[in-house]
BATORDO-303430 format. One record per residue (C-alpha): x, y, z; residue in one letter; residue number from 1. Coordinates in steps of 0.5 Angstrom, whole numbers, m for minus. Layout:
! residues N
x, y, z, code, pos
X, Y, Z, A, NUM .
...
This chain:
! residues 211
x, y, z, code, pos
m62, m49, 72, X, 1 .
m58, m56, 73, X, 2 .
m57, m57, 65, X, 3 .
m55, m49, 65, X, 4 .
m49, m52, 70, X, 5 .
m47, m58, 68, X, 6 .
m47, m54, 60, X, 7 .
m41, m49, 63, X, 8 .
m37, m55, 66, X, 9 .
m37, m58, 59, X, 10 .
m34, m51, 57, X, 11 .
m29, m50, 63, X, 12 .
m27, m57, 62, X, 13 .
m26, m55, 55, X, 14 .
m23, m49, 55, X, 15 .
m18, m53, 62, X, 16 .
m16, m58, 57, X, 17 .
m14, m52, 51, X, 18 .
m10, m49, 55, X, 19 .
m7, m55, 58, X, 20 .
m5, m58, 51, X, 21 .
m2, m51, 49, X, 22 .
2, m46, 54, X, 23 .
4, m52, 58, X, 24 .
7, m60, 54, X, 25 .
5, m66, 56, X, 26 .
0, m63, 62, X, 27 .
m6, m65, 59, X, 28 .
m3, m72, 58, X, 29 .
m2, m72, 66, X, 30 .
m8, m69, 68, X, 31 .
m13, m74, 63, X, 32 .
m15, m69, 58, X, 33 .
m15, m68, 52, X, 34 .
m10, m65, 48, X, 35 .
m11, m58, 43, X, 36 .
m7, m60, 36, X, 37 .
m5, m52, 36, X, 38 .
m4, m54, 28, X, 39 .
m9, m49, 23, X, 40 .
m13, m54, 19, X, 41 .
m11, m55, 11, X, 42 .
m15, m54, 6, X, 43 .
m12, m56, m1, X, 44 .
m11, m50, m3, X, 45 .
m5, m44, m3, X, 46 .
3, m47, m2, X, 47 .
10, m44, 2, X, 48 .
11, m37, m1, X, 49 .
18, m39, m6, X, 50 .
24, m34, m5, X, 51 .
22, m30, m12, X, 52 .
15, m29, m9, X, 53 .
17, m26, m3, X, 54 .
21, m21, m7, X, 55 .
15, m19, m11, X, 56 .
13, m17, m5, X, 57 .
19, m14, m2, X, 58 .
18, m7, m6, X, 59 .
20, m1, m1, X, 60 .
20, 5, m5, X, 61 .
22, 12, m2, X, 62 .
23, 19, m4, X, 63 .
30, 18, m7, X, 64 .
28, 13, m12, X, 65 .
33, 9, m11, X, 66 .
28, 1, m11, X, 67 .
25, 5, m17, X, 68 .
26, 0, m24, X, 69 .
30, 1, m27, X, 70 .
27, 3, m33, X, 71 .
25, 10, m37, X, 72 .
18, 13, m41, X, 73 .
16, 19, m43, X, 74 .
9, 22, m43, X, 75 .
8, 22, m50, X, 76 .
10, 15, m49, X, 77 .
6, 13, m43, X, 78 .
m1, 16, m48, X, 79 .
m2, 9, m51, X, 80 .
m1, 5, m43, X, 81 .
m6, 10, m40, X, 82 .
m12, 9, m46, X, 83 .
m11, 1, m44, X, 84 .
m10, 0, m37, X, 85 .
m13, 7, m34, X, 86 .
m17, 9, m38, X, 87 .
m23, 5, m35, X, 88 .
m23, 8, m29, X, 89 .
m21, 14, m29, X, 90 .
m23, 18, m35, X, 91 .
m20, 20, m41, X, 92 .
m18, 27, m37, X, 93 .
m16, 22, m31, X, 94 .
m23, 26, m29, X, 95 .
m29, 23, m31, X, 96 .
m28, 18, m27, X, 97 .
m32, 12, m24, X, 98 .
m27, 12, m20, X, 99 .
m21, 16, m16, X, 100 .
m21, 24, m20, X, 101 .
m14, 24, m20, X, 102 .
m12, 31, m24, X, 103 .
m13, 38, m23, X, 104 .
m16, 39, m16, X, 105 .
m8, 44, m15, X, 106 .
m11, 51, m11, X, 107 .
m16, 47, m9, X, 108 .
m15, 46, m1, X, 109 .
m15, 51, 2, X, 110 .
m23, 52, 0, X, 111 .
m30, 49, 2, X, 112 .
m28, 43, m3, X, 113 .
m21, 41, m2, X, 114 .
m20, 36, m8, X, 115 .
m15, 31, m6, X, 116 .
m12, 29, m13, X, 117 .
m5, 26, m16, X, 118 .
m4, 34, m17, X, 119 .
m7, 37, m12, X, 120 .
m5, 34, m5, X, 121 .
1, 28, m5, X, 122 .
7, 31, m4, X, 123 .
13, 26, m9, X, 124 .
12, 23, m15, X, 125 .
15, 16, m13, X, 126 .
9, 15, m10, X, 127 .
5, 15, m16, X, 128 .
10, 10, m20, X, 129 .
11, 6, m12, X, 130 .
2, 5, m12, X, 131 .
1, 4, m20, X, 132 .
7, m1, m19, X, 133 .
3, m5, m13, X, 134 .
m4, m3, m15, X, 135 .
m6, m2, m22, X, 136 .
m10, m3, m26, X, 137 .
m14, m5, m20, X, 138 .
m18, m12, m24, X, 139 .
m9, m14, m25, X, 140 .
m5, m12, m21, X, 141 .
2, m12, m21, X, 142 .
2, m13, m30, X, 143 .
4, m8, m32, X, 144 .
11, m8, m34, X, 145 .
17, m3, m32, X, 146 .
16, 2, m37, X, 147 .
10, 2, m38, X, 148 .
9, 3, m31, X, 149 .
15, 10, m32, X, 150 .
9, 12, m38, X, 151 .
3, 12, m35, X, 152 .
6, 15, m28, X, 153 .
9, 19, m34, X, 154 .
3, 22, m38, X, 155 .
m1, 22, m30, X, 156 .
5, 28, m29, X, 157 .
3, 30, m35, X, 158 .
m4, 31, m35, X, 159 .
m3, 35, m28, X, 160 .
1, 39, m31, X, 161 .
7, 38, m27, X, 162 .
12, 35, m34, X, 163 .
12, 37, m40, X, 164 .
10, 31, m46, X, 165 .
17, 29, m47, X, 166 .
21, 29, m40, X, 167 .
23, 22, m40, X, 168 .
22, 19, m33, X, 169 .
27, 15, m30, X, 170 .
30, 13, m23, X, 171 .
33, 19, m24, X, 172 .
29, 24, m25, X, 173 .
23, 22, m22, X, 174 .
25, 24, m16, X, 175 .
27, 30, m17, X, 176 .
21, 32, m19, X, 177 .
18, 38, m14, X, 178 .
10, 37, m13, X, 179 .
6, 42, m12, X, 180 .
5, 40, m5, X, 181 .
10, 37, m3, X, 182 .
11, 43, 2, X, 183 .
3, 42, 5, X, 184 .
7, 37, 10, X, 185 .
9, 37, 16, X, 186 .
14, 31, 21, X, 187 .
10, 28, 25, X, 188 .
14, 30, 31, X, 189 .
12, 25, 36, X, 190 .
19, 20, 39, X, 191 .
18, 13, 37, X, 192 .
22, 6, 38, X, 193 .
25, 2, 32, X, 194 .
26, m6, 33, X, 195 .
34, m4, 37, X, 196 .
30, 0, 42, X, 197 .
34, 6, 41, X, 198 .
27, 12, 41, X, 199 .
29, 17, 35, X, 200 .
24, 22, 31, X, 201 .
19, 20, 27, X, 202 .
20, 21, 19, X, 203 .
12, 19, 18, X, 204 .
10, 26, 15, X, 205 .
3, 29, 14, X, 206 .
m2, 34, 11, X, 207 .
m1, 41, 15, X, 208 .
m8, 43, 14, X, 209 .
m10, 50, 14, X, 210 .
m12, 54, 21, X, 211 .
């Protein structure tokens, strides 16, 4: 029992020293307690982010397409991009896998076996551009050019019957596409607090599930 009490006292003393050193500057020294540095250990890897590093992840693509890249492509040109960069995971027509199914499923959301694909579920075409830009291909994200991103986007929309093979997609035409499930979402009615402290309506949209 004495050993347990002694060990508990050591733990309490250590915690007290930690709090004294981190919350009350100089108090640990006054109390004769060892100070504990708040500096995280370094392991010799990585580096402080540069302005260019931050620029690569400072991405905000909204439904109006304002921040989509300034380039253009078609489904006809995008087929080669899809074959090289996407087909291995999603199959020749976006249905074969082994990863997520990307095409088909339109009209299935109200059935007992809904299939959520780009064509059946996603509300905005700009979301597809954004996702490919950020995260694809899975094994080499961020390595596609802006033209390739538009091409892959166009080809996937073509596979879903949303655009034609020669339709040109760019920063202007992409946000004009109305996805089949655009109206299948509702605006979150709850009020939210912004950083300014003011309350405003949320702009988050949620699926409008059938009753």
